[in-house]
N, CA, C and O atoms as a GROMACS GRO file, in nm:
protein
  444
    1UNK      N    1  -1.058  -1.052  -1.985
    1UNK     CA    2  -1.121  -1.113  -1.870
    1UNK      C    3  -1.024  -1.110  -1.752
    1UNK      O    4  -0.903  -1.123  -1.768
    2UNK      N    5  -1.081  -1.094  -1.633
    2UNK     CA    6  -1.004  -1.099  -1.509
    2UNK      C    7  -1.070  -1.203  -1.418
    2UNK      O    8  -1.185  -1.241  -1.438
    3UNK      N    9  -0.994  -1.247  -1.318
    3UNK     CA   10  -1.035  -1.362  -1.238
    3UNK      C   11  -1.015  -1.337  -1.089
    3UNK      O   12  -0.919  -1.273  -1.046
    4UNK      N   13  -1.110  -1.390  -1.012
    4UNK     CA   14  -1.106  -1.381  -0.866
    4UNK      C   15  -1.144  -1.518  -0.810
    4UNK      O   16  -1.234  -1.584  -0.862
    5UNK      N   17  -1.077  -1.560  -0.704
    5UNK     CA   18  -1.109  -1.686  -0.639
    5UNK      C   19  -1.178  -1.659  -0.505
    5UNK      O   20  -1.134  -1.574  -0.428
    6UNK      N   21  -1.286  -1.732  -0.481
    6UNK     CA   22  -1.353  -1.716  -0.352
    6UNK      C   23  -1.422  -1.847  -0.313
    6UNK      O   24  -1.450  -1.930  -0.400
    7UNK      N   25  -1.447  -1.865  -0.185
    7UNK     CA   26  -1.521  -1.983  -0.141
    7UNK      C   27  -1.662  -1.984  -0.201
    7UNK      O   28  -1.727  -1.880  -0.213
    8UNK      N   29  -1.707  -2.102  -0.239
    8UNK     CA   30  -1.839  -2.115  -0.300
    8UNK      C   31  -1.948  -2.059  -0.210
    8UNK      O   32  -2.044  -1.998  -0.258
    9UNK      N   33  -1.935  -2.080  -0.079
    9UNK     CA   34  -2.037  -2.030   0.015
    9UNK      C   35  -2.044  -1.877   0.013
    9UNK      O   36  -2.153  -1.820   0.019
   10UNK      N   37  -1.929  -1.813   0.004
   10UNK     CA   38  -1.926  -1.667   0.002
   10UNK      C   39  -1.994  -1.614  -0.124
   10UNK      O   40  -2.064  -1.513  -0.120
   11UNK      N   41  -1.973  -1.683  -0.236
   11UNK     CA   42  -2.036  -1.639  -0.361
   11UNK      C   43  -2.187  -1.660  -0.354
   11UNK      O   44  -2.264  -1.576  -0.400
   12UNK      N   45  -2.230  -1.772  -0.297
   12UNK     CA   46  -2.374  -1.798  -0.283
   12UNK      C   47  -2.439  -1.689  -0.197
   12UNK      O   48  -2.549  -1.643  -0.228
   13UNK      N   49  -2.372  -1.650  -0.090
   13UNK     CA   50  -2.423  -1.540  -0.006
   13UNK      C   51  -2.430  -1.410  -0.084
   13UNK      O   52  -2.525  -1.334  -0.070
   14UNK      N   53  -2.329  -1.385  -0.166
   14UNK     CA   54  -2.326  -1.262  -0.247
   14UNK      C   55  -2.440  -1.260  -0.347
   14UNK      O   56  -2.504  -1.156  -0.367
   15UNK      N   57  -2.466  -1.372  -0.409
   15UNK     CA   58  -2.576  -1.379  -0.505
   15UNK      C   59  -2.709  -1.349  -0.434
   15UNK      O   60  -2.792  -1.276  -0.488
   16UNK      N   61  -2.728  -1.404  -0.316
   16UNK     CA   62  -2.850  -1.377  -0.240
   16UNK      C   63  -2.861  -1.231  -0.198
   16UNK      O   64  -2.969  -1.172  -0.202
   17UNK      N   65  -2.748  -1.174  -0.157
   17UNK     CA   66  -2.747  -1.035  -0.107
   17UNK      C   67  -2.744  -0.932  -0.220
   17UNK      O   68  -2.782  -0.817  -0.200
   18UNK      N   69  -2.697  -0.973  -0.338
   18UNK     CA   70  -2.688  -0.879  -0.450
   18UNK      C   71  -2.558  -0.801  -0.455
   18UNK      O   72  -2.544  -0.710  -0.536
   19UNK      N   73  -2.462  -0.837  -0.369
   19UNK     CA   74  -2.330  -0.772  -0.375
   19UNK      C   75  -2.226  -0.863  -0.309
   19UNK      O   76  -2.257  -0.940  -0.218
   20UNK      N   77  -2.103  -0.850  -0.357
   20UNK     CA   78  -1.991  -0.927  -0.304
   20UNK      C   79  -1.885  -0.828  -0.260
   20UNK      O   80  -1.835  -0.749  -0.340
   21UNK      N   81  -1.850  -0.835  -0.132
   21UNK     CA   82  -1.752  -0.742  -0.077
   21UNK      C   83  -1.611  -0.798  -0.070
   21UNK      O   84  -1.519  -0.730  -0.024
   22UNK      N   85  -1.593  -0.923  -0.115
   22UNK     CA   86  -1.460  -0.982  -0.116
   22UNK      C   87  -1.435  -1.073   0.002
   22UNK      O   88  -1.519  -1.088   0.091
   23UNK      N   89  -1.318  -1.133   0.000
   23UNK     CA   90  -1.274  -1.221   0.109
   23UNK      C   91  -1.222  -1.136   0.225
   23UNK      O   92  -1.216  -1.013   0.215
   24UNK      N   93  -1.186  -1.201   0.333
   24UNK     CA   94  -1.128  -1.128   0.448
   24UNK      C   95  -1.002  -1.054   0.405
   24UNK      O   96  -0.979  -0.941   0.448
   25UNK      N   97  -0.920  -1.117   0.320
   25UNK     CA   98  -0.798  -1.050   0.270
   25UNK      C   99  -0.833  -0.926   0.188
   25UNK      O  100  -0.769  -0.822   0.202
   26UNK      N  101  -0.935  -0.937   0.104
   26UNK     CA  102  -0.978  -0.823   0.024
   26UNK      C  103  -1.023  -0.708   0.113
   26UNK      O  104  -0.984  -0.593   0.093
   27UNK      N  105  -1.107  -0.740   0.210
   27UNK     CA  106  -1.159  -0.636   0.298
   27UNK      C  107  -1.045  -0.571   0.377
   27UNK      O  108  -1.046  -0.450   0.398
   28UNK      N  109  -0.947  -0.651   0.420
   28UNK     CA  110  -0.830  -0.597   0.491
   28UNK      C  111  -0.753  -0.499   0.402
   28UNK      O  112  -0.709  -0.394   0.448
   29UNK      N  113  -0.738  -0.534   0.274
   29UNK     CA  114  -0.658  -0.453   0.182
   29UNK      C  115  -0.736  -0.338   0.120
   29UNK      O  116  -0.675  -0.249   0.061
   30UNK      N  117  -0.868  -0.337   0.133
   30UNK     CA  118  -0.948  -0.226   0.084
   30UNK      C  119  -0.989  -0.237  -0.061
   30UNK      O  120  -1.039  -0.140  -0.118
   31UNK      N  121  -0.969  -0.353  -0.122
   31UNK     CA  122  -1.011  -0.375  -0.260
   31UNK      C  123  -1.023  -0.525  -0.285
   31UNK      O  124  -0.967  -0.605  -0.211
   32UNK      N  125  -1.096  -0.562  -0.389
   32UNK     CA  126  -1.109  -0.703  -0.427
   32UNK      C  127  -0.996  -0.737  -0.523
   32UNK      O  128  -0.980  -0.673  -0.627
   33UNK      N  129  -0.918  -0.838  -0.486
   33UNK     CA  130  -0.805  -0.882  -0.566
   33UNK      C  131  -0.853  -0.962  -0.688
   33UNK      O  132  -0.927  -1.059  -0.674
   34UNK      N  133  -0.810  -0.920  -0.803
   34UNK     CA  134  -0.832  -0.996  -0.926
   34UNK      C  135  -0.695  -1.028  -0.985
   34UNK      O  136  -0.594  -0.968  -0.948
   35UNK      N  137  -0.695  -1.123  -1.078
   35UNK     CA  138  -0.574  -1.160  -1.150
   35UNK      C  139  -0.607  -1.170  -1.298
   35UNK      O  140  -0.724  -1.173  -1.337
   36UNK      N  141  -0.504  -1.174  -1.378
   36UNK     CA  142  -0.520  -1.196  -1.522
   36UNK      C  143  -0.503  -1.344  -1.552
   36UNK      O  144  -0.468  -1.422  -1.463
   37UNK      N  145  -0.526  -1.382  -1.675
   37UNK     CA  146  -0.503  -1.521  -1.716
   37UNK      C  147  -0.358  -1.560  -1.693
   37UNK      O  148  -0.328  -1.676  -1.664
   38UNK      N  149  -0.268  -1.465  -1.706
   38UNK     CA  150  -0.125  -1.491  -1.691
   38UNK      C  151  -0.081  -1.504  -1.545
   38UNK      O  152   0.022  -1.565  -1.517
   39UNK      N  153  -0.158  -1.450  -1.452
   39UNK     CA  154  -0.115  -1.448  -1.312
   39UNK      C  155  -0.201  -1.531  -1.217
   39UNK      O  156  -0.161  -1.554  -1.103
   40UNK      N  157  -0.318  -1.578  -1.261
   40UNK     CA  158  -0.411  -1.643  -1.169
   40UNK      C  159  -0.357  -1.776  -1.114
   40UNK      O  160  -0.379  -1.806  -0.996
   41UNK      N  161  -0.288  -1.854  -1.195
   41UNK     CA  162  -0.239  -1.984  -1.147
   41UNK      C  163  -0.137  -1.964  -1.034
   41UNK      O  164  -0.142  -2.033  -0.932
   42UNK      N  165  -0.045  -1.871  -1.052
   42UNK     CA  166   0.053  -1.843  -0.948
   42UNK      C  167  -0.016  -1.783  -0.825
   42UNK      O  168   0.023  -1.813  -0.712
   43UNK      N  169  -0.116  -1.700  -0.845
   43UNK     CA  170  -0.191  -1.644  -0.731
   43UNK      C  171  -0.256  -1.756  -0.651
   43UNK      O  172  -0.255  -1.753  -0.528
   44UNK      N  173  -0.311  -1.855  -0.720
   44UNK     CA  174  -0.372  -1.969  -0.650
   44UNK      C  175  -0.266  -2.045  -0.570
   44UNK      O  176  -0.291  -2.082  -0.455
   45UNK      N  177  -0.150  -2.066  -0.629
   45UNK     CA  178  -0.042  -2.137  -0.558
   45UNK      C  179   0.002  -2.061  -0.433
   45UNK      O  180   0.024  -2.121  -0.328
   46UNK      N  181   0.014  -1.930  -0.445
   46UNK     CA  182   0.064  -1.849  -0.334
   46UNK      C  183  -0.038  -1.824  -0.225
   46UNK      O  184  -0.005  -1.825  -0.106
   47UNK      N  185  -0.164  -1.803  -0.265
   47UNK     CA  186  -0.263  -1.754  -0.169
   47UNK      C  187  -0.378  -1.849  -0.139
   47UNK      O  188  -0.450  -1.828  -0.042
   48UNK      N  189  -0.397  -1.952  -0.219
   48UNK     CA  190  -0.510  -2.044  -0.199
   48UNK      C  191  -0.467  -2.190  -0.204
   48UNK      O  192  -0.549  -2.278  -0.229
   49UNK      N  193  -0.340  -2.216  -0.181
   49UNK     CA  194  -0.286  -2.352  -0.190
   49UNK      C  195  -0.366  -2.450  -0.105
   49UNK      O  196  -0.387  -2.429   0.014
   50UNK      N  197  -0.410  -2.558  -0.169
   50UNK     CA  198  -0.481  -2.664  -0.100
   50UNK      C  199  -0.622  -2.633  -0.058
   50UNK      O  200  -0.687  -2.719   0.003
   51UNK      N  201  -0.674  -2.514  -0.088
   51UNK     CA  202  -0.809  -2.478  -0.047
   51UNK      C  203  -0.911  -2.540  -0.142
   51UNK      O  204  -0.911  -2.513  -0.262
   52UNK      N  205  -0.997  -2.623  -0.086
   52UNK     CA  206  -1.104  -2.684  -0.163
   52UNK      C  207  -1.229  -2.594  -0.157
   52UNK      O  208  -1.238  -2.504  -0.073
   53UNK      N  209  -1.323  -2.620  -0.246
   53UNK     CA  210  -1.451  -2.548  -0.242
   53UNK      C  211  -1.446  -2.408  -0.296
   53UNK      O  212  -1.531  -2.325  -0.263
   54UNK      N  213  -1.347  -2.379  -0.381
   54UNK     CA  214  -1.336  -2.244  -0.438
   54UNK      C  215  -1.409  -2.234  -0.571
   54UNK      O  216  -1.427  -2.333  -0.642
   55UNK      N  217  -1.450  -2.114  -0.602
   55UNK     CA  218  -1.502  -2.080  -0.735
   55UNK      C  219  -1.408  -1.982  -0.800
   55UNK      O  220  -1.343  -1.901  -0.733
   56UNK      N  221  -1.401  -1.989  -0.930
   56UNK     CA  222  -1.327  -1.891  -1.010
   56UNK      C  223  -1.430  -1.796  -1.069
   56UNK      O  224  -1.511  -1.836  -1.154
   57UNK      N  225  -1.428  -1.672  -1.025
   57UNK     CA  226  -1.522  -1.571  -1.072
   57UNK      C  227  -1.458  -1.503  -1.193
   57UNK      O  228  -1.346  -1.451  -1.183
   58UNK      N  229  -1.528  -1.504  -1.306
   58UNK     CA  230  -1.477  -1.451  -1.432
   58UNK      C  231  -1.554  -1.324  -1.465
   58UNK      O  232  -1.677  -1.324  -1.471
   59UNK      N  233  -1.480  -1.215  -1.487
   59UNK     CA  234  -1.542  -1.084  -1.511
   59UNK      C  235  -1.474  -1.016  -1.629
   59UNK      O  236  -1.352  -1.021  -1.643
   60UNK      N  237  -1.553  -0.955  -1.714
   60UNK     CA  238  -1.499  -0.871  -1.821
   60UNK      C  239  -1.455  -0.739  -1.756
   60UNK      O  240  -1.538  -0.665  -1.703
   61UNK      N  241  -1.327  -0.712  -1.759
   61UNK     CA  242  -1.272  -0.593  -1.692
   61UNK      C  243  -1.341  -0.464  -1.736
   61UNK      O  244  -1.355  -0.372  -1.657
   62UNK      N  245  -1.383  -0.457  -1.861
   62UNK     CA  246  -1.447  -0.335  -1.911
   62UNK      C  247  -1.578  -0.304  -1.839
   62UNK      O  248  -1.618  -0.188  -1.832
   63UNK      N  249  -1.644  -0.406  -1.784
   63UNK     CA  250  -1.771  -0.384  -1.714
   63UNK      C  251  -1.752  -0.304  -1.585
   63UNK      O  252  -1.846  -0.242  -1.536
   64UNK      N  253  -1.632  -0.307  -1.530
   64UNK     CA  254  -1.608  -0.247  -1.399
   64UNK      C  255  -1.566  -0.101  -1.406
   64UNK      O  256  -1.560  -0.032  -1.304
   65UNK      N  257  -1.538  -0.054  -1.525
   65UNK     CA  258  -1.508   0.087  -1.552
   65UNK      C  259  -1.405   0.144  -1.454
   65UNK      O  260  -1.302   0.083  -1.428
   66UNK      N  261  -1.435   0.262  -1.400
   66UNK     CA  262  -1.337   0.332  -1.317
   66UNK      C  263  -1.323   0.277  -1.176
   66UNK      O  264  -1.241   0.326  -1.099
   67UNK      N  265  -1.402   0.176  -1.140
   67UNK     CA  266  -1.385   0.112  -1.009
   67UNK      C  267  -1.264   0.019  -1.010
   67UNK      O  268  -1.216  -0.021  -0.904
   68UNK      N  269  -1.215  -0.016  -1.130
   68UNK     CA  270  -1.102  -0.108  -1.144
   68UNK      C  271  -0.975  -0.028  -1.166
   68UNK      O  272  -0.968   0.060  -1.252
   69UNK      N  273  -0.873  -0.062  -1.087
   69UNK     CA  274  -0.742   0.001  -1.104
   69UNK      C  275  -0.638  -0.108  -1.126
   69UNK      O  276  -0.638  -0.211  -1.060
   70UNK      N  277  -0.550  -0.082  -1.222
   70UNK     CA  278  -0.438  -0.174  -1.250
   70UNK      C  279  -0.318  -0.123  -1.172
   70UNK      O  280  -0.267  -0.014  -1.200
   71UNK      N  281  -0.274  -0.202  -1.074
   71UNK     CA  282  -0.169  -0.158  -0.984
   71UNK      C  283  -0.053  -0.258  -0.982
   71UNK      O  284  -0.073  -0.379  -0.995
   72UNK      N  285   0.066  -0.205  -0.964
   72UNK     CA  286   0.187  -0.287  -0.962
   72UNK      C  287   0.186  -0.371  -0.834
   72UNK      O  288   0.159  -0.321  -0.725
   73UNK      N  289   0.217  -0.498  -0.851
   73UNK     CA  290   0.225  -0.589  -0.738
   73UNK      C  291   0.342  -0.684  -0.762
   73UNK      O  292   0.447  -0.643  -0.810
   74UNK      N  293   0.323  -0.808  -0.730
   74UNK     CA  294   0.426  -0.913  -0.736
   74UNK      C  295   0.514  -0.904  -0.861
   74UNK      O  296   0.464  -0.914  -0.973
   75UNK      N  297   0.642  -0.887  -0.841
   75UNK     CA  298   0.738  -0.889  -0.951
   75UNK      C  299   0.718  -0.778  -1.052
   75UNK      O  300   0.765  -0.789  -1.166
   76UNK      N  301   0.651  -0.672  -1.013
   76UNK     CA  302   0.628  -0.560  -1.104
   76UNK      C  303   0.510  -0.580  -1.198
   76UNK      O  304   0.482  -0.493  -1.281
   77UNK      N  305   0.441  -0.693  -1.187
   77UNK     CA  306   0.325  -0.719  -1.273
   77UNK      C  307   0.208  -0.630  -1.233
   77UNK      O  308   0.193  -0.594  -1.116
   78UNK      N  309   0.126  -0.593  -1.330
   78UNK     CA  310   0.005  -0.517  -1.302
   78UNK      C  311  -0.108  -0.613  -1.267
   78UNK      O  312  -0.135  -0.709  -1.338
   79UNK      N  313  -0.174  -0.583  -1.156
   79UNK     CA  314  -0.287  -0.663  -1.112
   79UNK      C  315  -0.411  -0.574  -1.106
   79UNK      O  316  -0.402  -0.459  -1.064
   80UNK      N  317  -0.526  -0.627  -1.147
   80UNK     CA  318  -0.651  -0.551  -1.139
   80UNK      C  319  -0.709  -0.558  -0.997
   80UNK      O  320  -0.726  -0.666  -0.941
   81UNK      N  321  -0.738  -0.442  -0.941
   81UNK     CA  322  -0.796  -0.433  -0.808
   81UNK      C  323  -0.928  -0.357  -0.820
   81UNK      O  324  -0.934  -0.248  -0.876
   82UNK      N  325  -1.033  -0.418  -0.766
   82UNK     CA  326  -1.166  -0.356  -0.771
   82UNK      C  327  -1.192  -0.282  -0.641
   82UNK      O  328  -1.193  -0.343  -0.534
   83UNK      N  329  -1.212  -0.153  -0.651
   83UNK     CA  330  -1.243  -0.070  -0.535
   83UNK      C  331  -1.394  -0.058  -0.527
   83UNK      O  332  -1.457   0.009  -0.610
   84UNK      N  333  -1.451  -0.121  -0.428
   84UNK     CA  334  -1.595  -0.126  -0.411
   84UNK      C  335  -1.645  -0.267  -0.433
   84UNK      O  336  -1.570  -0.354  -0.478
   85UNK      N  337  -1.772  -0.290  -0.401
   85UNK     CA  338  -1.827  -0.425  -0.414
   85UNK      C  339  -1.849  -0.464  -0.560
   85UNK      O  340  -1.856  -0.380  -0.650
   86UNK      N  341  -1.860  -0.594  -0.580
   86UNK     CA  342  -1.893  -0.650  -0.710
   86UNK      C  343  -2.037  -0.696  -0.707
   86UNK      O  344  -2.076  -0.772  -0.619
   87UNK      N  345  -2.117  -0.650  -0.802
   87UNK     CA  346  -2.252  -0.703  -0.816
   87UNK      C  347  -2.239  -0.838  -0.884
   87UNK      O  348  -2.177  -0.845  -0.991
   88UNK      N  349  -2.293  -0.946  -0.828
   88UNK     CA  350  -2.279  -1.077  -0.892
   88UNK      C  351  -2.325  -1.080  -1.038
   88UNK      O  352  -2.278  -1.164  -1.115
   89UNK      N  353  -2.415  -0.992  -1.075
   89UNK     CA  354  -2.460  -0.989  -1.215
   89UNK      C  355  -2.350  -0.937  -1.308
   89UNK      O  356  -2.361  -0.952  -1.430
   90UNK      N  357  -2.246  -0.875  -1.253
   90UNK     CA  358  -2.133  -0.829  -1.335
   90UNK      C  359  -2.039  -0.943  -1.373
   90UNK      O  360  -1.955  -0.926  -1.461
   91UNK      N  361  -2.052  -1.056  -1.309
   91UNK     CA  362  -1.966  -1.171  -1.340
   91UNK      C  363  -2.019  -1.243  -1.464
   91UNK      O  364  -2.139  -1.262  -1.480
   92UNK      N  365  -1.927  -1.281  -1.551
   92UNK     CA  366  -1.965  -1.361  -1.668
   92UNK      C  367  -1.994  -1.504  -1.626
   92UNK      O  368  -2.084  -1.568  -1.681
   93UNK      N  369  -1.918  -1.554  -1.530
   93UNK     CA  370  -1.941  -1.690  -1.481
   93UNK      C  371  -1.873  -1.709  -1.346
   93UNK      O  372  -1.785  -1.633  -1.306
   94UNK      N  373  -1.916  -1.814  -1.278
   94UNK     CA  374  -1.856  -1.858  -1.153
   94UNK      C  375  -1.835  -2.009  -1.170
   94UNK      O  376  -1.930  -2.087  -1.166
   95UNK      N  377  -1.709  -2.047  -1.187
   95UNK     CA  378  -1.676  -2.185  -1.223
   95UNK      C  379  -1.610  -2.258  -1.106
   95UNK      O  380  -1.530  -2.198  -1.033
   96UNK      N  381  -1.643  -2.385  -1.087
   96UNK     CA  382  -1.574  -2.462  -0.982
   96UNK      C  383  -1.424  -2.464  -1.009
   96UNK      O  384  -1.380  -2.472  -1.123
   97UNK      N  385  -1.347  -2.458  -0.903
   97UNK     CA  386  -1.201  -2.460  -0.912
   97UNK      C  387  -1.152  -2.577  -0.826
   97UNK      O  388  -1.103  -2.558  -0.714
   98UNK      N  389  -1.165  -2.699  -0.880
   98UNK     CA  390  -1.132  -2.817  -0.801
   98UNK      C  391  -0.982  -2.834  -0.781
   98UNK      O  392  -0.900  -2.774  -0.851
   99UNK      N  393  -0.950  -2.916  -0.683
   99UNK     CA  394  -0.810  -2.953  -0.660
   99UNK      C  395  -0.781  -3.081  -0.738
   99UNK      O  396  -0.861  -3.174  -0.739
  100UNK      N  397  -0.665  -3.084  -0.801
  100UNK     CA  398  -0.621  -3.204  -0.871
  100UNK      C  399  -0.558  -3.301  -0.774
  100UNK      O  400  -0.542  -3.271  -0.655
  101UNK      N  401  -0.520  -3.417  -0.822
  101UNK     CA  402  -0.457  -3.518  -0.737
  101UNK      C  403  -0.325  -3.470  -0.680
  101UNK      O  404  -0.278  -3.522  -0.578
  102UNK      N  405  -0.264  -3.372  -0.745
  102UNK     CA  406  -0.138  -3.316  -0.697
  102UNK      C  407  -0.159  -3.205  -0.594
  102UNK      O  408  -0.062  -3.148  -0.544
  103UNK      N  409  -0.287  -3.175  -0.562
  103UNK     CA  410  -0.318  -3.072  -0.464
  103UNK      C  411  -0.323  -2.931  -0.521
  103UNK      O  412  -0.352  -2.836  -0.449
  104UNK      N  413  -0.296  -2.917  -0.651
  104UNK     CA  414  -0.303  -2.785  -0.717
  104UNK      C  415  -0.441  -2.769  -0.780
  104UNK      O  416  -0.506  -2.867  -0.816
  105UNK      N  417  -0.484  -2.645  -0.792
  105UNK     CA  418  -0.614  -2.618  -0.854
  105UNK      C  419  -0.610  -2.649  -1.003
  105UNK      O  420  -0.511  -2.626  -1.071
  106UNK      N  421  -0.722  -2.702  -1.050
  106UNK     CA  422  -0.736  -2.734  -1.193
  106UNK      C  423  -0.817  -2.623  -1.256
  106UNK      O  424  -0.936  -2.607  -1.228
  107UNK      N  425  -0.752  -2.547  -1.343
  107UNK     CA  426  -0.816  -2.432  -1.406
  107UNK      C  427  -0.878  -2.469  -1.540
  107UNK      O  428  -0.826  -2.554  -1.612
  108UNK      N  429  -0.989  -2.405  -1.572
  108UNK     CA  430  -1.045  -2.420  -1.706
  108UNK      C  431  -0.955  -2.344  -1.806
  108UNK      O  432  -0.861  -2.276  -1.765
  109UNK      N  433  -0.984  -2.356  -1.932
  109UNK     CA  434  -0.914  -2.276  -2.032
  109UNK      C  435  -0.949  -2.130  -2.005
  109UNK      O  436  -1.066  -2.093  -1.997
  110UNK      N  437  -0.846  -2.048  -1.992
  110UNK     CA  438  -0.867  -1.906  -1.959
  110UNK      C  439  -0.854  -1.822  -2.085
  110UNK      O  440  -0.772  -1.850  -2.173
  111UNK      N  441  -0.937  -1.718  -2.092
  111UNK     CA  442  -0.931  -1.630  -2.210
  111UNK      C  443  -0.866  -1.499  -2.173
  111UNK      O  444  -0.851  -1.412  -2.259
   0.00000   0.00000   0.00000
């Protein structure tokens, strides 16, 4: 499984439109940023600190086939990048990603 964080409103729009093109950062970089279970918490700290109203989009990487590329990023870790839009039906789930009392996101158990 791979994970992407986005504002709940953006995901609702994607569900209505039938496609998700990513956040402004994704569109700037030319791909949708995903993380693994091992990297998502740090990604949230670095790139979404204090942001309320986010959803955690959970996707089986195998569903994305050749549109997904594993590329070296932070600290030499491989990160999954989706080239092209995501059909919301390709997501296994979209889970609330609330902020805890410490201001950090509270993640569900990740697989």
